[in-house]
C-alpha positions in Angstrom: -161.3 20.5 27.1 -158.4 20.6 29.6 -155.4 22.5 28.6 -152.7 20.5 27.3 -150.0 22.5 29.1 -151.7 21.6 32.5 -150.8 18.3 34.4 -151.3 16.5 37.9 -148.7 14.7 39.3 -148.8 11.3 41.1 -145.9 10.9 43.6 -145.2 7.0 43.4 -144.5 5.0 46.9 -146.0 7.9 49.1 -149.6 6.9 49.2 -150.5 10.3 48.4 -151.7 11.6 45.3 -150.4 15.3 44.9 -152.0 17.5 42.5 -149.8 20.1 41.0 -150.9 22.2 37.9 -147.8 23.2 36.3 -147.2 25.1 33.1 -144.6 22.4 31.5 -142.7 24.2 28.7 -142.0 27.4 30.9 -141.8 26.1 34.4 -140.9 22.5 34.5 -136.9 23.0 34.3 -137.1 25.5 37.0 -138.3 22.8 39.7 -135.8 20.1 41.0 -136.8 17.3 43.4 -134.5 17.9 46.4 -134.7 16.8 50.1 -137.0 18.9 51.9 -134.4 22.0 53.1 -135.3 25.5 53.4 -134.8 27.3 49.9 -132.9 30.7 49.7 -135.3 31.9 46.9 -138.6 30.3 47.9 -139.8 31.7 51.1 -143.5 30.1 51.0 -144.0 26.9 52.6 -145.7 24.4 50.5 -149.0 23.4 51.6 -149.5 20.1 53.0 -150.8 17.3 50.6 -154.2 16.2 50.9 -154.5 12.5 51.9 -155.8 10.3 49.1 -157.6 7.1 49.6 -159.6 4.6 47.4 -162.8 6.0 48.4 -161.5 9.5 47.1 -163.0 9.4 43.6 -160.6 10.1 40.5 -161.7 12.0 37.7 -162.6 10.2 34.5 -159.4 11.6 32.7 -156.9 10.2 35.7 -158.7 6.7 36.1 -156.7 5.3 33.5 -153.6 7.3 34.3 -153.1 6.7 37.8 -151.0 3.3 38.6 -152.2 1.1 41.3 -151.2 1.2 44.7 -147.6 -0.5 45.1 -147.8 -3.5 47.4 -144.3 -4.6 47.6 -142.4 -1.5 47.3 -141.6 0.2 50.7 -142.8 3.7 51.3 -140.3 6.4 50.1 -140.1 9.5 52.3 -142.1 12.5 50.9 -140.3 15.0 48.9 -140.9 18.6 48.5 -140.5 20.7 45.0 -137.9 23.4 45.3 -137.4 26.1 43.1 -133.6 27.1 42.9 -132.4 30.4 41.8 -129.0 30.4 39.5 -127.1 32.1 42.2 -127.4 28.6 44.0 -124.8 27.0 41.7 -122.5 29.6 41.5 -119.1 28.8 42.4 -120.4 25.1 43.2 -118.2 22.6 41.4 -120.6 20.2 39.3 -120.4 16.5 40.1 -118.8 14.6 37.5 -119.7 10.9 36.6 -116.9 8.2 37.4 -117.0 7.5 33.4 -116.3 11.1 32.7 -113.0 10.7 34.4 -112.2 7.8 32.6 -112.5 9.4 29.2 -110.1 12.2 30.1 -106.7 12.6 28.2 -104.0 10.3 29.3 -101.8 13.2 30.3 -104.2 14.7 32.7 -104.7 11.2 34.3 -100.9 11.5 34.9 -101.6 14.6 36.7 -104.6 13.6 38.8 -102.4 10.8 40.3 -99.7 13.1 41.6 -96.9 12.0 39.1 -94.0 14.0 38.8 -94.4 16.6 36.1 -93.1 15.5 32.6 -89.9 16.8 31.5 -89.7 19.7 29.2 -88.5 19.2 25.5 -84.7 19.7 25.3 -85.2 22.3 22.5 -87.5 24.4 20.7 -86.2 25.0 17.4 -87.3 27.9 14.9 -87.1 27.0 11.1 -87.8 29.5 8.5 -89.2 28.0 5.3 -87.0 27.2 2.0 -86.9 29.4 -0.8 -90.2 30.1 -2.2 -91.4 31.4 -5.3 -92.2 34.7 -3.9 -88.8 35.2 -2.6 -87.3 35.1 -6.2 -90.2 36.7 -8.1 -92.5 39.1 -6.2 -95.1 39.2 -9.2 -96.0 35.6 -8.2 -97.9 37.0 -5.4 -100.2 39.2 -8.0 -101.4 35.6 -9.7 -101.0 33.3 -6.8 -102.5 33.4 -3.4 -99.8 33.7 -0.8 -100.7 30.6 1.0 -100.4 28.4 -2.3 -97.0 29.8 -3.0 -94.6 26.8 -3.1 -90.8 26.5 -3.0 -88.1 26.8 -5.6 -85.7 23.8 -6.4 -83.2 25.4 -4.3 -86.1 26.0 -1.5 -86.3 22.3 -1.2 -82.8 21.6 -1.3 -82.4 24.2 1.7 -85.2 22.1 3.5 -83.3 18.9 3.2 -80.4 20.6 4.2 -81.9 21.9 7.3 -83.2 18.3 7.9 -79.9 17.2 8.3 -78.5 19.7 10.7 -81.6 19.0 12.8 -80.8 15.5 12.9 -77.2 16.2 13.4 -77.8 18.3 16.5 -80.6 16.0 17.9 -78.4 13.1 17.9 -75.4 14.5 19.3 -76.5 14.6 23.0 -74.8 12.0 25.1 -77.2 9.3 26.2 -79.9 10.1 24.2 -80.4 7.4 22.0 -84.4 8.0 22.6 -84.8 11.2 21.1 -87.6 12.2 19.0 -88.7 15.3 17.4 -92.3 16.9 17.3 -93.4 19.6 14.6 -95.6 22.5 14.5 -96.2 23.7 11.0 -97.8 26.8 9.0 -100.5 25.6 7.0 -98.8 27.5 4.0 -97.6 25.5 1.0 -93.9 26.5 1.4 -93.9 25.5 5.1 -95.5 22.3 4.4 -93.1 21.6 1.6 -90.3 22.5 3.8 -91.5 20.3 6.6 -91.5 17.4 4.0 -88.0 18.4 2.9 -86.9 18.3 6.6 -88.6 15.0 7.4 -86.2 13.3 4.8 -83.5 13.2 7.3 -85.7 11.2 10.1 -86.8 7.6 10.1 -90.4 7.3 11.1 -90.0 6.2 14.7 -88.2 9.5 15.6 -91.0 11.7 14.6 -93.6 12.0 17.7 -96.1 14.1 15.9 -97.1 16.9 13.6 -99.5 19.5 14.1 -100.7 21.9 11.5 -101.1 25.1 13.5 -102.8 28.2 11.5 -101.6 30.7 14.3 -98.2 30.6 13.1 -98.8 31.2 9.4 -97.4 34.4 7.4 -98.2 37.7 8.3 -101.3 38.9 6.2 -100.2 41.4 3.5 -103.9 41.2 2.0 -105.1 38.8 -0.5 -103.5 39.1 -4.2 -101.0 41.7 -4.1 -100.2 44.4 -6.6 -96.8 44.4 -7.3 -96.2 48.3 -7.4 -98.5 49.2 -4.3 -96.7 46.6 -2.3 -93.5 48.4 -3.1 -94.9 51.7 -1.8 -96.3 49.8 1.2 -93.1 48.7 2.6 -91.5 52.2 2.0 -94.1 53.6 4.0 -93.6 50.7 6.7 -90.4 51.8 7.2 -91.4 55.3 8.1 -94.3 54.4 10.3 -92.3 51.3 12.1 -92.2 47.8 11.2 -94.4 46.5 14.2 -97.3 48.9 13.9 -97.7 49.4 10.4 -100.9 47.5 9.0 -101.2 46.5 5.4 -104.4 47.6 3.6 -106.5 44.3 4.2 -103.8 42.6 6.1 -102.1 42.4 9.5 -99.5 44.4 11.3 -96.8 42.7 13.3 -98.7 43.7 16.2 -101.8 41.8 14.9 -99.3 38.7 14.6 -98.0 39.4 17.9 -101.9 38.8 19.4 -102.3 35.5 17.7 -99.0 34.1 18.6 -99.5 34.8 22.2 -102.7 32.4 22.1 -100.1 29.8 20.4 -97.5 30.5 23.0 -100.0 29.6 25.6 -101.0 26.5 23.8 -97.2 25.5 23.4 -96.7 26.1 27.3 -99.8 23.7 28.1 -98.8 21.3 25.9 -95.4 21.3 27.3 -96.8 21.4 31.0 -98.8 18.3 30.6 -96.4 16.1 28.5 -98.3 16.2 25.2 -95.2 15.3 23.4 -94.5 12.4 25.5 -95.8 8.8 24.1 -98.0 7.0 26.8 -95.8 5.5 29.4 -92.6 7.3 28.5 -91.0 10.5 30.2 -88.1 11.4 28.1 -86.4 14.7 28.4 -84.8 13.9 24.9 -88.0 15.4 23.0 -87.2 18.5 20.6 -89.9 20.6 19.2 -89.7 22.4 15.8 -91.8 25.2 14.4 -91.8 25.2 10.8 -92.9 28.9 10.0 -92.2 31.9 8.5 -89.6 35.0 9.2 -91.8 37.7 10.8 -93.9 35.1 12.6 -90.6 33.8 14.3 -89.2 36.8 15.2 -92.5 37.8 16.9 -92.8 34.5 18.7 -89.1 35.2 20.1 -90.2 38.9 21.1 -93.3 37.4 22.8 -91.7 34.4 24.6 -88.6 36.4 25.9 -90.9 39.7 26.4 -88.7 41.8 24.0 -89.8 45.5 23.6 -91.0 46.8 20.3 -88.0 48.7 19.6 -85.7 45.4 20.3 -88.3 43.6 17.9 -87.6 46.3 15.1 -83.7 45.9 15.3 -84.0 41.9 14.6 -83.0 40.7 11.0 -84.6 38.1 9.2 -83.7 34.4 9.2 -82.4 33.0 6.1 -84.3 30.8 4.1 -84.0 27.0 5.6 -82.2 29.0 8.6 -83.2 27.9 12.0 -82.5 29.2 15.9 -82.2 26.9 18.5 -83.8 27.5 22.0 -82.1 25.0 24.4 -82.7 24.2 28.0 -79.9 25.3 30.3 -79.0 24.3 33.7 -81.9 25.3 35.6 -84.3 24.2 32.9 -85.2 27.6 31.0 -84.8 28.0 27.2 -82.0 30.3 26.2 -80.5 31.0 22.7 -77.0 31.2 24.3 -76.9 27.4 25.0 -76.6 26.7 21.4 -75.6 29.6 19.5 -72.5 32.2 20.1 -72.9 35.8 21.2 -71.6 37.0 17.6 -74.2 34.8 16.0 -77.1 36.3 18.1 -75.5 39.8 17.5 -75.9 39.3 13.8 -79.6 38.4 14.3 -80.2 41.6 16.2 -79.8 40.9 19.7 -78.4 43.9 21.8 -75.8 43.6 24.7 -78.6 44.0 27.3 -80.6 41.0 25.5 -77.8 39.0 25.5 -77.0 39.6 29.1 -80.6 38.2 29.7 -80.2 35.3 27.5 -77.1 34.7 29.7 -79.4 34.8 33.1 -81.5 32.2 31.0 -78.9 29.6 30.8 -78.9 29.1 34.3 -82.4 30.4 35.8 -85.0 28.2 36.8 -88.6 28.1 35.4 -90.6 30.6 37.5 -88.0 32.8 38.2 -87.8 36.3 37.0 -84.7 38.4 36.1 -85.4 41.7 38.2 -82.1 43.2 36.4 -83.5 42.7 32.7 -84.3 46.0 31.4 -87.9 45.3 30.2 -88.6 44.9 34.2 -88.3 48.9 34.6 -85.3 50.5 35.1 -84.4 51.7 31.6 -87.9 52.9 31.1 -86.8 55.9 33.7 -84.5 58.9 32.6 -83.4 59.6 35.8 -82.1 56.0 36.5 -79.1 56.8 34.8 -76.6 55.0 37.1 -77.6 51.3 37.5 -75.1 50.8 40.5 -77.1 53.2 42.6 -80.3 50.9 42.4 -78.8 47.5 42.3 
């Protein structure tokens, strides 16, 4: 019997019968019908097909398969089969059907139409959760998984008070009657409960959206925690360094930095494409709120403003229900000094050099660089003691 993996091919409309014997499961995906043209990877020319006429006898198994010659369809130009290398498509953009473009997100459609970029949110507000059961009783971590630690009664009051302060802040802008708020929240119970308490201060039409974001969760301290062992580990962390010390079966602040880097890129992309803007709206009065945890928020600030490890280790923790406000300045960049005073930021742990950079952020435009800020080079070199000589 004839092998099941071999076949002949009849080319319709050409009046010819080409017999190609092809290994279907292995070779057929490599062959593509294309217009006759030289191939970069197939140097042997195809043999001309033998003419086929009605007098040419067909094998018995082909007589039942061959379609009758067409009398009404015009003859199509003969095509050759061409083998293509994988390099043929490297760097060549794929053609997309028109209906694919119609399925794109509306934000991308705005960019495709050369529309002006959407306005940046006016503020990015960092909120620490309210007082939790673990804040008042560290033994709770020995019997309850960290993600399931909830708020105390005081913590729920912290969250509601935070919501009222945020509402007063967002509604204080002149001519900003259309202000809205968009939330990113850690999936831990205490942050979700904090978000619910904050939301008591807002009408539904003021909330543009909520996204649960696992990358802004608490630092992982390692499953169920032994109270005495955790006390020892935290003492070791003070000697080793708060940024690099990794808890057994848990994370270091450096590990949190890595996942916060990914979240920051997502947040910047959402800002650039106007993810927070409802369809058809371009309001500059949008506010973004991150409801997260103390160390995670400090790492977020470190990553956003490119602070050094030493600068990070000098920062204090936010209080339960506390908030830090990054607000756009005159040039459009986010600065902590637009809303907070220098004394408030010093209490949080910012040094004079960090405050000078925040002052520059108040007037700078997106894309500009502060070439005088220490993390750009000078303070890393001992011989650059007199900065005025190199300014």
